[in-house]
All heavy atoms as a GROMACS GRO file, in nm:
protein
  446
    1MET      N    1   0.082  -0.118   0.000
    1MET     CA    2   0.000   0.000   0.000
    1MET      C    3   0.088   0.126   0.000
    1MET      O    4   0.059   0.219  -0.071
    1MET     CB    5  -0.093  -0.002   0.121
    1MET     CG    6  -0.185   0.117   0.129
    1MET     SD    7  -0.307   0.128  -0.001
    1MET     CE    8  -0.432   0.022   0.063
    2ARG      N    9   0.193   0.125   0.079
    2ARG     CA   10   0.280   0.242   0.088
    2ARG      C   11   0.342   0.274  -0.048
    2ARG      O   12   0.342   0.389  -0.091
    2ARG     CB   13   0.390   0.216   0.191
    2ARG     CG   14   0.486   0.331   0.210
    2ARG     CD   15   0.603   0.292   0.299
    2ARG     NE   16   0.674   0.175   0.253
    2ARG     CZ   17   0.763   0.174   0.153
    2ARG    NH1   18   0.790   0.285   0.088
    2ARG    NH2   19   0.824   0.064   0.118
    3THR      N   20   0.389   0.173  -0.119
    3THR     CA   21   0.453   0.198  -0.248
    3THR      C   22   0.352   0.237  -0.356
    3THR      O   23   0.384   0.316  -0.444
    3THR     CB   24   0.534   0.075  -0.295
    3THR    OG1   25   0.450  -0.039  -0.297
    3THR    CG2   26   0.653   0.050  -0.205
    4ILE      N   27   0.231   0.186  -0.347
    4ILE     CA   28   0.127   0.226  -0.443
    4ILE      C   29   0.099   0.374  -0.428
    4ILE      O   30   0.093   0.447  -0.527
    4ILE     CB   31  -0.001   0.143  -0.422
    4ILE    CG1   32   0.023  -0.003  -0.461
    4ILE    CG2   33  -0.118   0.202  -0.502
    4ILE    CD1   34  -0.089  -0.097  -0.422
    5LYS      N   35   0.083   0.420  -0.304
    5LYS     CA   36   0.057   0.563  -0.281
    5LYS      C   37   0.176   0.649  -0.323
    5LYS      O   38   0.159   0.757  -0.378
    5LYS     CB   39   0.026   0.588  -0.134
    5LYS     CG   40  -0.109   0.538  -0.093
    5LYS     CD   41  -0.135   0.566   0.052
    5LYS     CE   42  -0.269   0.507   0.092
    5LYS     NZ   43  -0.297   0.522   0.232
    6ALA      N   44   0.296   0.601  -0.297
    6ALA     CA   45   0.416   0.678  -0.331
    6ALA      C   46   0.432   0.695  -0.482
    6ALA      O   47   0.489   0.793  -0.528
    6ALA     CB   48   0.539   0.612  -0.272
    7ASN      N   49   0.381   0.601  -0.559
    7ASN     CA   50   0.397   0.607  -0.705
    7ASN      C   51   0.276   0.664  -0.778
    7ASN      O   52   0.274   0.669  -0.900
    7ASN     CB   53   0.428   0.466  -0.758
    7ASN     CG   54   0.562   0.416  -0.712
    7ASN    OD1   55   0.658   0.492  -0.707
    7ASN    ND2   56   0.570   0.289  -0.677
    8PHE      N   57   0.175   0.707  -0.704
    8PHE     CA   58   0.054   0.761  -0.765
    8PHE      C   59   0.061   0.913  -0.764
    8PHE      O   60   0.101   0.974  -0.665
    8PHE     CB   61  -0.069   0.714  -0.686
    8PHE     CG   62  -0.198   0.756  -0.747
    8PHE    CD1   63  -0.254   0.683  -0.851
    8PHE    CD2   64  -0.266   0.868  -0.702
    8PHE    CE1   65  -0.375   0.722  -0.908
    8PHE    CE2   66  -0.386   0.907  -0.757
    8PHE     CZ   67  -0.440   0.833  -0.861
    9ASN      N   68   0.025   0.977  -0.874
    9ASN     CA   69   0.022   1.124  -0.880
    9ASN      C   70  -0.117   1.173  -0.842
    9ASN      O   71  -0.212   1.159  -0.918
    9ASN     CB   72   0.060   1.174  -1.019
    9ASN     CG   73   0.207   1.165  -1.043
    9ASN    OD1   74   0.287   1.188  -0.952
    9ASN    ND2   75   0.246   1.133  -1.164
   10PHE      N   76  -0.127   1.232  -0.725
   10PHE     CA   77  -0.252   1.287  -0.677
   10PHE      C   78  -0.272   1.428  -0.733
   10PHE      O   79  -0.175   1.502  -0.746
   10PHE     CB   80  -0.252   1.296  -0.523
   10PHE     CG   81  -0.256   1.162  -0.456
   10PHE    CD1   82  -0.140   1.093  -0.425
   10PHE    CD2   83  -0.378   1.105  -0.422
   10PHE    CE1   84  -0.144   0.970  -0.363
   10PHE    CE2   85  -0.383   0.982  -0.359
   10PHE     CZ   86  -0.266   0.913  -0.330
   11PRO      N   87  -0.397   1.466  -0.763
   11PRO     CA   88  -0.422   1.603  -0.807
   11PRO      C   89  -0.380   1.701  -0.697
   11PRO      O   90  -0.393   1.672  -0.580
   11PRO     CB   91  -0.574   1.608  -0.828
   11PRO     CG   92  -0.617   1.465  -0.840
   11PRO     CD   93  -0.519   1.385  -0.761
   12HIS      N   94  -0.327   1.811  -0.734
   12HIS     CA   95  -0.288   1.922  -0.647
   12HIS      C   96  -0.159   1.897  -0.569
   12HIS      O   97  -0.077   1.985  -0.558
   12HIS     CB   98  -0.399   1.961  -0.549
   12HIS     CG   99  -0.530   1.989  -0.614
   12HIS    ND1  100  -0.551   2.097  -0.696
   12HIS    CD2  101  -0.645   1.920  -0.612
   12HIS    CE1  102  -0.676   2.094  -0.742
   12HIS    NE2  103  -0.735   1.987  -0.693
   13VAL      N  104  -0.141   1.781  -0.508
   13VAL     CA  105  -0.021   1.757  -0.427
   13VAL      C  106   0.080   1.666  -0.496
   13VAL      O  107   0.191   1.652  -0.451
   13VAL     CB  108  -0.056   1.697  -0.288
   13VAL    CG1  109  -0.133   1.796  -0.204
   13VAL    CG2  110  -0.129   1.566  -0.301
   14LYS      N  111   0.040   1.602  -0.601
   14LYS     CA  112   0.123   1.514  -0.684
   14LYS      C  113   0.160   1.383  -0.615
   14LYS      O  114   0.129   1.277  -0.662
   14LYS     CB  115   0.250   1.585  -0.733
   14LYS     CG  116   0.222   1.708  -0.815
   14LYS     CD  117   0.153   1.673  -0.944
   14LYS     CE  118   0.128   1.798  -1.026
   14LYS     NZ  119   0.013   1.791  -1.108
   15GLN      N  120   0.230   1.388  -0.502
   15GLN     CA  121   0.280   1.265  -0.442
   15GLN      C  122   0.261   1.267  -0.290
   15GLN      O  123   0.281   1.370  -0.225
   15GLN     CB  124   0.427   1.249  -0.475
   15GLN     CG  125   0.483   1.112  -0.448
   15GLN     CD  126   0.625   1.099  -0.496
   15GLN    OE1  127   0.706   1.188  -0.475
   15GLN    NE2  128   0.656   0.990  -0.561
   16ILE      N  129   0.223   1.153  -0.235
   16ILE     CA  130   0.209   1.138  -0.090
   16ILE      C  131   0.300   1.024  -0.047
   16ILE      O  132   0.300   0.917  -0.108
   16ILE     CB  133   0.063   1.104  -0.051
   16ILE    CG1  134  -0.028   1.221  -0.084
   16ILE    CG2  135   0.054   1.070   0.097
   16ILE    CD1  136  -0.174   1.193  -0.060
   17LYS      N  137   0.378   1.049   0.055
   17LYS     CA  138   0.465   0.944   0.109
   17LYS      C  139   0.417   0.907   0.249
   17LYS      O  140   0.365   0.991   0.322
   17LYS     CB  141   0.610   0.991   0.113
   17LYS     CG  142   0.665   1.017  -0.025
   17LYS     CD  143   0.809   1.054  -0.023
   17LYS     CE  144   0.857   1.075  -0.165
   17LYS     NZ  145   0.997   1.107  -0.170
   18CYS      N  146   0.433   0.780   0.285
   18CYS     CA  147   0.380   0.731   0.413
   18CYS      C  148   0.490   0.661   0.491
   18CYS      O  149   0.566   0.582   0.436
   18CYS     CB  150   0.268   0.630   0.388
   18CYS     SG  151   0.130   0.696   0.296
   19SER      N  152   0.493   0.690   0.620
   19SER     CA  153   0.582   0.619   0.712
   19SER      C  154   0.495   0.547   0.814
   19SER      O  155   0.392   0.600   0.857
   19SER     CB  156   0.674   0.717   0.784
   19SER     OG  157   0.758   0.783   0.693
   20PHE      N  158   0.536   0.426   0.852
   20PHE     CA  159   0.459   0.348   0.948
   20PHE      C  160   0.549   0.291   1.056
   20PHE      O  161   0.664   0.257   1.030
   20PHE     CB  162   0.389   0.231   0.877
   20PHE     CG  163   0.286   0.272   0.777
   20PHE    CD1  164   0.318   0.286   0.644
   20PHE    CD2  165   0.156   0.297   0.817
   20PHE    CE1  166   0.223   0.325   0.551
   20PHE    CE2  167   0.060   0.336   0.726
   20PHE     CZ  168   0.094   0.350   0.592
   21GLY      N  169   0.493   0.280   1.174
   21GLY     CA  170   0.559   0.211   1.284
   21GLY      C  171   0.472   0.094   1.326
   21GLY      O  172   0.353   0.110   1.348
   22VAL      N  173   0.532  -0.024   1.334
   22VAL     CA  174   0.456  -0.146   1.362
   22VAL      C  175   0.519  -0.216   1.481
   22VAL      O  176   0.641  -0.222   1.496
   22VAL     CB  177   0.459  -0.239   1.238
   22VAL    CG1  178   0.383  -0.367   1.266
   22VAL    CG2  179   0.401  -0.167   1.117
   23THR      N  180   0.434  -0.273   1.564
   23THR     CA  181   0.481  -0.355   1.675
   23THR      C  182   0.387  -0.473   1.690
   23THR      O  183   0.285  -0.479   1.624
   23THR     CB  184   0.489  -0.272   1.805
   23THR    OG1  185   0.560  -0.346   1.904
   23THR    CG2  186   0.351  -0.234   1.857
   24GLU      N  187   0.423  -0.567   1.774
   24GLU     CA  188   0.334  -0.680   1.797
   24GLU      C  189   0.312  -0.696   1.946
   24GLU      O  190   0.395  -0.658   2.028
   24GLU     CB  191   0.392  -0.809   1.738
   24GLU     CG  192   0.518  -0.857   1.805
   24GLU     CD  193   0.569  -0.988   1.748
   24GLU    OE1  194   0.486  -1.078   1.721
   24GLU    OE2  195   0.690  -1.000   1.730
   25TYR      N  196   0.198  -0.753   1.979
   25TYR     CA  197   0.163  -0.776   2.118
   25TYR      C  198   0.250  -0.888   2.175
   25TYR      O  199   0.269  -0.991   2.113
   25TYR     CB  200   0.016  -0.816   2.132
   25TYR     CG  201  -0.022  -0.850   2.274
   25TYR    CD1  202  -0.050  -0.749   2.365
   25TYR    CD2  203  -0.026  -0.981   2.316
   25TYR    CE1  204  -0.082  -0.779   2.496
   25TYR    CE2  205  -0.058  -1.012   2.447
   25TYR     CZ  206  -0.086  -0.910   2.537
   25TYR     OH  207  -0.117  -0.940   2.666
   26LYS      N  208   0.304  -0.861   2.291
   26LYS     CA  209   0.376  -0.963   2.367
   26LYS      C  210   0.311  -0.969   2.505
   26LYS      O  211   0.263  -0.868   2.556
   26LYS     CB  212   0.524  -0.927   2.379
   26LYS     CG  213   0.595  -0.931   2.246
   26LYS     CD  214   0.739  -0.893   2.257
   26LYS     CE  215   0.802  -0.893   2.118
   26LYS     NZ  216   0.930  -0.828   2.116
   27LYS      N  217   0.310  -1.086   2.563
   27LYS     CA  218   0.245  -1.104   2.692
   27LYS      C  219   0.292  -0.997   2.790
   27LYS      O  220   0.412  -0.974   2.806
   27LYS     CB  221   0.276  -1.244   2.747
   27LYS     CG  222   0.198  -1.278   2.870
   27LYS     CD  223   0.221  -1.420   2.914
   27LYS     CE  224   0.138  -1.448   3.038
   27LYS     NZ  225   0.154  -1.586   3.084
   28GLY      N  226   0.196  -0.934   2.853
   28GLY     CA  227   0.227  -0.829   2.950
   28GLY      C  228   0.218  -0.688   2.895
   28GLY      O  229   0.220  -0.592   2.972
   29ASN      N  230   0.209  -0.673   2.762
   29ASN     CA  231   0.195  -0.539   2.705
   29ASN      C  232   0.062  -0.477   2.746
   29ASN      O  233  -0.039  -0.546   2.758
   29ASN     CB  234   0.199  -0.542   2.552
   29ASN     CG  235   0.339  -0.550   2.494
   29ASN    OD1  236   0.364  -0.632   2.409
   29ASN    ND2  237   0.429  -0.467   2.539
   30THR      N  238   0.064  -0.347   2.764
   30THR     CA  239  -0.058  -0.271   2.789
   30THR      C  240  -0.088  -0.191   2.662
   30THR      O  241  -0.005  -0.183   2.571
   30THR     CB  242  -0.039  -0.173   2.906
   30THR    OG1  243   0.063  -0.078   2.870
   30THR    CG2  244   0.000  -0.247   3.034
   31LYS      N  245  -0.205  -0.130   2.659
   31LYS     CA  246  -0.238  -0.043   2.545
   31LYS      C  247  -0.132   0.066   2.531
   31LYS      O  248  -0.086   0.096   2.420
   31LYS     CB  249  -0.375   0.021   2.563
   31LYS     CG  250  -0.491  -0.073   2.550
   31LYS     CD  251  -0.621   0.001   2.575
   31LYS     CE  252  -0.738  -0.094   2.586
   31LYS     NZ  253  -0.863  -0.024   2.618
   32GLN      N  254  -0.095   0.123   2.643
   32GLN     CA  255   0.003   0.233   2.641
   32GLN      C  256   0.139   0.185   2.593
   32GLN      O  257   0.205   0.253   2.514
   32GLN     CB  258   0.014   0.297   2.779
   32GLN     CG  259   0.101   0.422   2.780
   32GLN     CD  260   0.051   0.530   2.686
   32GLN    OE1  261  -0.068   0.555   2.678
   32GLN    NE2  262   0.141   0.593   2.615
   33SER      N  263   0.184   0.068   2.637
   33SER     CA  264   0.316   0.020   2.593
   33SER      C  265   0.315  -0.015   2.444
   33SER      O  266   0.414   0.009   2.374
   33SER     CB  267   0.363  -0.099   2.678
   33SER     OG  268   0.283  -0.213   2.657
   34LEU      N  269   0.204  -0.068   2.394
   34LEU     CA  270   0.194  -0.096   2.251
   34LEU      C  271   0.198   0.032   2.169
   34LEU      O  272   0.268   0.040   2.068
   34LEU     CB  273   0.065  -0.173   2.220
   34LEU     CG  274   0.066  -0.321   2.258
   34LEU    CD1  275  -0.076  -0.379   2.245
   34LEU    CD2  276   0.162  -0.399   2.171
   35LEU      N  277   0.124   0.133   2.213
   35LEU     CA  278   0.126   0.261   2.142
   35LEU      C  279   0.264   0.324   2.147
   35LEU      O  280   0.311   0.381   2.048
   35LEU     CB  281   0.022   0.357   2.202
   35LEU     CG  282  -0.123   0.326   2.168
   35LEU    CD1  283  -0.216   0.416   2.248
   35LEU    CD2  284  -0.148   0.343   2.020
   36SER      N  285   0.330   0.314   2.260
   36SER     CA  286   0.464   0.370   2.274
   36SER      C  287   0.562   0.300   2.180
   36SER      O  288   0.643   0.366   2.114
   36SER     CB  289   0.510   0.356   2.420
   36SER     OG  290   0.640   0.406   2.435
   37GLN      N  291   0.556   0.168   2.171
   37GLN     CA  292   0.644   0.094   2.081
   37GLN      C  293   0.617   0.129   1.934
   37GLN      O  294   0.710   0.147   1.856
   37GLN     CB  295   0.628  -0.056   2.102
   37GLN     CG  296   0.688  -0.105   2.232
   37GLN     CD  297   0.660  -0.252   2.253
   37GLN    OE1  298   0.546  -0.293   2.270
   37GLN    NE2  299   0.764  -0.331   2.251
   38ALA      N  300   0.490   0.137   1.898
   38ALA     CA  301   0.454   0.173   1.760
   38ALA      C  302   0.502   0.315   1.728
   38ALA      O  303   0.551   0.342   1.617
   38ALA     CB  304   0.304   0.160   1.738
   39ASP      N  305   0.491   0.406   1.824
   39ASP     CA  306   0.536   0.544   1.805
   39ASP      C  307   0.688   0.548   1.786
   39ASP      O  308   0.738   0.618   1.699
   39ASP     CB  309   0.494   0.628   1.926
   39ASP     CG  310   0.515   0.776   1.903
   39ASP    OD1  311   0.467   0.828   1.800
   39ASP    OD2  312   0.577   0.841   1.990
   40LYS      N  313   0.761   0.470   1.865
   40LYS     CA  314   0.907   0.463   1.849
   40LYS      C  315   0.943   0.411   1.711
   40LYS      O  316   1.033   0.463   1.645
   40LYS     CB  317   0.969   0.373   1.956
   40LYS     CG  318   0.972   0.435   2.093
   40LYS     CD  319   1.029   0.336   2.194
   40LYS     CE  320   1.013   0.391   2.336
   40LYS     NZ  321   1.059   0.294   2.437
   41ALA      N  322   0.872   0.309   1.667
   41ALA     CA  323   0.898   0.252   1.534
   41ALA      C  324   0.868   0.355   1.424
   41ALA      O  325   0.942   0.365   1.326
   41ALA     CB  326   0.815   0.126   1.513
   42LEU      N  327   0.763   0.432   1.441
   42LEU     CA  328   0.730   0.537   1.344
   42LEU      C  329   0.842   0.639   1.334
   42LEU      O  330   0.883   0.679   1.225
   42LEU     CB  331   0.599   0.606   1.383
   42LEU     CG  332   0.561   0.729   1.301
   42LEU    CD1  333   0.542   0.693   1.154
   42LEU    CD2  334   0.434   0.792   1.358
   43TYR      N  335   0.894   0.681   1.449
   43TYR     CA  336   1.002   0.780   1.446
   43TYR      C  337   1.130   0.723   1.388
   43TYR      O  338   1.208   0.794   1.326
   43TYR     CB  339   1.022   0.844   1.584
   43TYR     CG  340   0.921   0.953   1.604
   43TYR    CD1  341   0.798   0.928   1.661
   43TYR    CD2  342   0.946   1.081   1.557
   43TYR    CE1  343   0.701   1.026   1.674
   43TYR    CE2  344   0.852   1.182   1.569
   43TYR     CZ  345   0.730   1.154   1.627
   43TYR     OH  346   0.637   1.253   1.638
   44ILE      N  347   1.153   0.593   1.402
   44ILE     CA  348   1.266   0.529   1.335
   44ILE      C  349   1.249   0.541   1.184
   44ILE      O  350   1.344   0.575   1.112
   44ILE     CB  351   1.280   0.381   1.378
   44ILE    CG1  352   1.326   0.374   1.524
   44ILE    CG2  353   1.376   0.306   1.286
   44ILE    CD1  354   1.318   0.234   1.584
   45SER      N  355   1.128   0.516   1.135
   45SER     CA  356   1.100   0.531   0.991
   45SER      C  357   1.128   0.673   0.946
   45SER      O  358   1.190   0.695   0.841
   45SER     CB  359   0.954   0.496   0.960
   45SER     OG  360   0.932   0.359   0.973
   46LYS      N  361   1.082   0.769   1.021
   46LYS     CA  362   1.101   0.909   0.984
   46LYS      C  363   1.248   0.949   0.987
   46LYS      O  364   1.297   1.019   0.899
   46LYS     CB  365   1.020   1.000   1.075
   46LYS     CG  366   0.871   0.988   1.052
   46LYS     CD  367   0.795   1.081   1.144
   46LYS     CE  368   0.646   1.079   1.115
   46LYS     NZ  369   0.573   1.176   1.198
   47GLU      N  370   1.321   0.904   1.089
   47GLU     CA  371   1.463   0.939   1.101
   47GLU      C  372   1.548   0.875   0.993
   47GLU      O  373   1.653   0.927   0.957
   47GLU     CB  374   1.515   0.898   1.239
   47GLU     CG  375   1.459   0.983   1.351
   47GLU     CD  376   1.492   0.928   1.490
   47GLU    OE1  377   1.560   0.825   1.500
   47GLU    OE2  378   1.447   0.991   1.588
   48ASN      N  379   1.503   0.762   0.940
   48ASN     CA  380   1.579   0.692   0.837
   48ASN      C  381   1.537   0.729   0.696
   48ASN      O  382   1.560   0.652   0.602
   48ASN     CB  383   1.568   0.540   0.858
   48ASN     CG  384   1.645   0.494   0.979
   48ASN    OD1  385   1.751   0.547   1.010
   48ASN    ND2  386   1.593   0.396   1.049
   49GLY      N  387   1.473   0.842   0.680
   49GLY     CA  388   1.443   0.892   0.547
   49GLY      C  389   1.298   0.891   0.507
   49GLY      O  390   1.265   0.924   0.394
   50ARG      N  391   1.210   0.852   0.595
   50ARG     CA  392   1.066   0.851   0.568
   50ARG      C  393   1.029   0.753   0.459
   50ARG      O  394   1.112   0.685   0.403
   50ARG     CB  395   1.014   0.991   0.535
   50ARG     CG  396   1.039   1.090   0.647
   50ARG     CD  397   0.987   1.229   0.610
   50ARG     NE  398   1.018   1.324   0.714
   50ARG     CZ  399   0.932   1.363   0.808
   50ARG    NH1  400   0.811   1.316   0.809
   50ARG    NH2  401   0.967   1.448   0.899
   51ASN      N  402   0.899   0.742   0.434
   51ASN     CA  403   0.844   0.655   0.329
   51ASN      C  404   0.888   0.509   0.346
   51ASN      O  405   0.934   0.445   0.252
   51ASN     CB  406   0.881   0.708   0.191
   51ASN     CG  407   0.790   0.651   0.084
   51ASN    OD1  408   0.672   0.626   0.108
   51ASN    ND2  409   0.843   0.631  -0.033
   52GLN      N  410   0.876   0.458   0.469
   52GLN     CA  411   0.913   0.321   0.497
   52GLN      C  412   0.837   0.266   0.618
   52GLN      O  413   0.769   0.342   0.686
   52GLN     CB  414   1.063   0.309   0.520
   52GLN     CG  415   1.117   0.398   0.631
   52GLN     CD  416   1.268   0.395   0.635
   52GLN    OE1  417   1.325   0.297   0.678
   52GLN    NE2  418   1.330   0.501   0.587
   53VAL      N  419   0.850   0.139   0.641
   53VAL     CA  420   0.787   0.072   0.754
   53VAL      C  421   0.896   0.021   0.846
   53VAL      O  422   0.990  -0.046   0.801
   53VAL     CB  423   0.700  -0.048   0.708
   53VAL    CG1  424   0.637  -0.117   0.826
   53VAL    CG2  425   0.592  -0.002   0.609
   54SER      N  426   0.885   0.053   0.974
   54SER     CA  427   0.979   0.002   1.074
   54SER      C  428   0.902  -0.082   1.174
   54SER      O  429   0.791  -0.046   1.214
   54SER     CB  430   1.049   0.116   1.147
   54SER     OG  431   1.128   0.191   1.056
   55VAL      N  432   0.962  -0.193   1.215
   55VAL     CA  433   0.897  -0.287   1.306
   55VAL      C  434   0.981  -0.301   1.431
   55VAL      O  435   1.103  -0.322   1.424
   55VAL     CB  436   0.879  -0.425   1.239
   55VAL    CG1  437   0.811  -0.521   1.334
   55VAL    CG2  438   0.801  -0.412   1.109
   56ILE      N  439   0.915  -0.290   1.546
   56ILE     CA  440   0.981  -0.317   1.675
   56ILE      C  441   0.915  -0.439   1.735
   56ILE      O  442   0.797  -0.449   1.742
   56ILE     CB  443   0.967  -0.197   1.771
   56ILE    CG1  444   1.047  -0.078   1.721
   56ILE    CG2  445   1.015  -0.237   1.910
   56ILE    CD1  446   1.041   0.042   1.810
   0.00000   0.00000   0.00000
């Protein structure tokens, strides 16, 4: 999905790039810890040049 959007020319803005942070549930995780891990993964994607998926 990310690459499809990156290669599509949208009217007015031309191109949209997407960064994602992904994590998985591990026993003992709370909603807050999952969100925190996903947020950290998102910022890794952004720091490494954007338009990518990072998994923690």
